[in-house]
Phi, psi and omega in degrees: 000133180262117179279162177281101184225154170269173177300146180082008177078013182286150173290150175300152184302335179297356181301326181290306180295325179295314179297314180300316180294317180297316179294318180299317178298313182298315183285333177295330179297343179293341180280346177288151180298146178164164177271132185224159170259113185300321181293317178297321179293320178297315178297320178297318179296318178297316179296319178298315177296322177298323179291325176293317178301318178294321178298327178295340181265015187299328179289325184276322184229068185299321182293315178297324180292313184292336175269318188285318184299311178297320180298317178294321179296317178299319179297317180299311181296320178300317178293316178299320179296314179296323181298330185249026171097022173077223188295337179282356184289333183089358181281344186305323180300335179292342177298336181291331185301306179290333177296315178295320178299315179295324179295324181280327190246342188250175176282172176299318180299317180293320177298316179296322174301314180297318179295319178296320178295318178297317178299320178296318179296331177282318190272329182304312178298325179298321181280315186286321183264308179070194181288152003274347181298324177237092181293169181306326180295341178295331178298317179299314179300318180296317180293316181296313181296319178296317180295317180296316179296319179296314180297316180298313181297314180294324178294317178299315179298318180296318179296321176297318180295317179295320179294321178293331182284341183284000000 
C-alpha cells in the first residue's frame, strides 16, 4: 500500500491544520454544560497544544510527528472523556479522527499502532478507575468504538490501495 507522502517520508502539509482543527473541536466541547474535573481538562488542553506544536515540526521530525501527534490526541481525548464521566461524555467519537488521518497518511503498521493506542486510551481508564465511574457497560462501548475505528481505518487504506492500483 502506498501512503500519501512527500519526498523524504514527510507527512503532507495539512497535518498542522488537521491537528489544530481536531484539537480545537475537542477543546471547544468544554464550553458545553457538564460536570468536569478542572485538572484533567487543564492537562488535556496542555497535551492538545503540545500535539499542535509537534505537528508544526512535521518537516523536521516526520517520524516523531506521525507517531506522536495521534498518541497525544488519543491521550487528550482520553483525559477529556474521563473528566466528564467516561463513556457518557460523548468524546469517544473523537477517537476516529486520528485513526482516519493515519489511514490516509500512514502505513498499515502505523495505522495498527494508532488503533492499539486508541484501544489503550479506551481501556486504561476502565481498568484503572473501574466502577462506578466506568460501569460494566463501558467495556461494551470501548470494544464497539475500537472495532468501528479499526474497520473504518482499514477500509480507507484498502480503498486507497485499490484506487492507486487503477
